[in-house]
N, C-alpha and C positions, 0 to 999 in steps of 0.2 A: 504494499500499500504506500502511496506517495504523499498521503495526508500527514500533517504534523500532529501525533497523538499527544504531543506535550501542550498543545494548546487547547483550552476549554472551548468547546464550543458556544459561541455567544447566541443568546436567545434574543431573537427580533423582537424590538420594542412595539408595543401595540399603536397602530395609528390612531391619532388623536382627530376626531371630527370636530369642526366649529358647531355642527347641529346636534351633537351627543347630548341627548337630552339627560341622561344618568350624570353625565359631567357637570352639566349646569346646574342641576339639583343637588348634586354633591356640593358645589361651589357655593349655591346659595344659602344651604344648611349652615355650612362652616362659617360663612360671613355673618349670618345671622345669630350663630353662637358667640361669635367673636365680639359682637355689637351688645349682645346680652350680657356678657362678662364685664365689658367696660363699664356698661350701665349700672351694673351691681356695684362695681369697685368705685365709682363715682358717687353713688349713693351712700354706701358704708362710709368711705372715707370723709364724706362731708360730715357726718354726725359724729364719727370718732374723733375727728380732730379737735372738736369743741370740748372733749374732755381733757385737753392739755391744759387748760386755764384761760383765763380773760386777758386777751391782748391789750385792752385798754387799761388795765393796771400794770401791765409790763411797760407800756409806751410812757406812762405819766409817772412825774416824780412821786415819792411817797407823801409828800406834803399838798397834794392836788386836791382841789376842792370837789365836793359833789357836782356843782355846776360845771366844772372844767371835764368831769369824768362823763356827765350826760352830753356836753357838747362834741367831744370826741367820739363818744358812742354812735351819735347821731351823723357825724360826718362820715364815719366807717361804714354806716348802714346797719351796725348791728343791733340798733334799737328796734328793728323790724321783727315781727314774729318768724319764728325758726322755718315755718312752711314758707312763708313768701321770701325767704333767703334762699331757700333750696329751691324754689321755682325760679328765681332769678339766677342762681348758679347754673342750673339745667339749661336753661334757654341761653345762657352765654355760652354754653359747651356746644349748642348747636351751630353756634356762629364761630367756632374754634377760638373763643374768648376764655381764657383761664382764670380772669380776674385780675386784680391790682394788689401786687404784694404791698402789705402793710410796712414792713420794715425798709425795703428798698425803694417804694414809691415809684414802682416801674411796672409795667406788665409782667406777670408771672411767666408767661411763655418766653419773654425776652431775656429774664433772668436764667432761666434754665436752658436756653440756647446758648448763652455765653459759657455755660459751665459744661456743657455736651461734649465740644472736643476734647477736653481734659479727660472725661470719663470713656470716651471712645479711644483715646490713646492708651490708657491704662487696661482696658479690654482687650485691645489688640496686641500689646504686650504680653498679658497674660496667656492669651491664645497661642501665641508663639512659644511662649515656655511650656505650656502644657503638652504641645504637639511634639516639640524637641525632646522633651523628656518621655512622653507616653509611647511614641512610636518604636524607639530602640528598646524600651522596657517590654513591650508586648511582644515584640518579635523574639528577643531573647529568651523571654518566659516561655513562649509557645514551641520554641525550637528545643529547649532544655526542659521539656514537660516531664514532672515528676522527679527531678533532680534537685539537689541541694540549691543550685542557681534559680530553679525556677521558685523554690519555697523562700529564697531569701528576698528575691525581687518583689514577689506578691506579698510578703511580710511588710516591706518598705511602702509598697503601695497602699497595703492597707492602714498602716500608721498615717500616710499623707491623707487618705481620705477621711480619717476620724480625728484629725487634728483641726482645732478651731482655728480659723484664719488670724483672728486678732491676737490670739497667743503666740502662733508662728510668726507673725509680723513684729511682735515684740522682741521675740527671741533673735530675730534677724537684727534688729536694730541693736540690742546688747553686744551681738557678736561682731558685726561688720561696721558698725557705725560707733559705737562706745569702746570696744575692746582693740579692733584692729583699725579702725579710723580709716577705711578704704572707700566706703560708700556714704552718701548723705542719708541723714534720718527722716528727713520731711522736706515739704515743698516740691514744687515743680520747676524744673529747669533742663537740664541737657540729659543725654541719655542715661547718665550714672544715678540721676534722681528716679528713673523708671525701674531701674534693676530689683530692689527690695520690694516695692509694693506689686510688681508684676509677678514676682515669683510668689509671694504671698497669696494673690488673688487666684493664681494658675495652678496651686497645689492641688486642691479638690478635683479641679477638671482633668489634670493630668493623670491622677490615680485613677478616676473613673474610665478615661480614654484607654489607659493601659490595660485594665481589666477586661473592657469590652474587646479591645483588640486581641489579647490573648486569646479569649473564649472564642472568638470569631476564627481566628487562624487554626486553633486546634480543630475546629470542625472541618475547616477547608483543607488542612493537611491530611485528612483520612479519604479524601476522594480518590478516585482510580486514576484521574488524569495526573495527579501528584504522584503516584506511585509509580506510573509511567515515566514520568520526568525522571525521577529518581534512578530507575532501571536503566535509562540511557546515560548515566554517569554524572548529572548535575549535582552538585554539591547542595547541601540543605540551605545553605543562604541564597544560592542562586534559585532555587525552587521558590523560596519565598518571595524574593524579590520580583521574579519574573512572572509567576503564576499566582502564587498563594494570596499576596498582599492586595493584588488587583481585586480579586474575588471576595476577599474579606473586608473590604473597605466600605460596602455600602451600608451596613449599619452604624459602623465608625463615623461614616459622614453624616449620617442622620443625626448622630448625637452631637457631633460638632456644630452642626447648625442650630441644635438647641443649647448648647452650651454658650454660644455667643449671647444668646438672650439671657443667660443666667449671669454671665461676665458682667454685661452692662447693667443688670438689674441688683447683681450681688455684691456690689463695690462698696456699700455704705460703710461698713466697719474697716476694711482696707483704708478708704480715703480719710477715715476719721483717725486711724492710726498714724498715717504718714502724713496728715495734713494735706492731701492731695485734693485740689481745688476743683472737684468735679460734682456732679449732681448728687451723688451720694452724701458728700459732705454738706451740700446745700440743703439736703433734707433734714440734717441734724439741725443745721442753723435755724431752719425754719421752725422746727419743733421748739428750739431754745427761744426764738423769739414770739413763739405762739402766733406766728404768721399763717392764719387760716388759709388764704388762697394759694400760699406758695407750698404749704404742706400738702392741699388737695392737688395742686398741679404736679408736685413731685411724686406721689402715689401713683396718681394716673398715669404718668410719663412711664415709671417702672412697670406698670402692669401692662402698659400698651406695648412694650419692648418683648414681654413674654408672649403675649396674645399674637402679635403680628409674626414673630419668629415661628409659634405653633400654627399659625394659619398657613404661612407659606410652606412648611414642612407637610402638612396636610394636603394641601392643594397639588405640591409636586407628587406625592404618593398618588394622587387620583389621576394624574396626567399619564405616570409612568405604569400603572397598574390597574386595570379595569375593575378587578375585583374588589378594590377598595371602595369603589364609588357604587357598585352593585350590591355589596354586602348590607 
């Protein structure tokens, strides 16, 4: 036979028709679910943020009179009934108006937009750290399955997945900033400022991706075409890199896509530990200042990241596999 038996037969992707009713029904349901989730998040956050305390007393000096307090409360619109405030807030959301920040005296959307590049930079750095650490760990562990190397790598991965980010960040600061004095402990600047927060934020993702990659590779390495490739004299690393990794990457790519949303939305503690001027730290500042509109906008933004990423993953599945939308 002249065919190359080491190459796995590629499955033909199903054709996607613009008039596919099942596809559009699936897309409509998923978009509807996403809108419903965001509506629930906006509603719950509106009422929960008011448990943080009264912003009027936070903004006024301790010796402020009752008349001054009433005047400021009226100016901020907080003297209105809660139901009226809620209706105004939801009406503003329909026009993409997140409200006016009480502390910064600017639209909450503009304040978040200023901090978003810093969070995106941190999330991007954390994703690079996660992939650089996870891919070699997953490959080595799969190739040495059942050996001491496999056990050691998975033990380290498990520790990384179980370590709280804030504790790990403080530990990195003590070692590399305080004792060794080779990396800055806080702030945003050149690439050296990104190293410690990126490693801290990417630790959990690295551990999870490494475990998933190992599991997927172990399943793929048991296939017939892998045994054929080995019989033709290819080394274990060549088999993995040429055939196994490509076919084991689909679930990993899916998780990586979801992790992008997690990294963008889960940087609150990391940004606080390293004084990183991103959306996560802005959320903490909004809680400290009892800035209702900014708190609501920050929570809605973080929730939107998760919802949009999950929606994109769901829709990509529907396009690639008709069984998803027909189930």
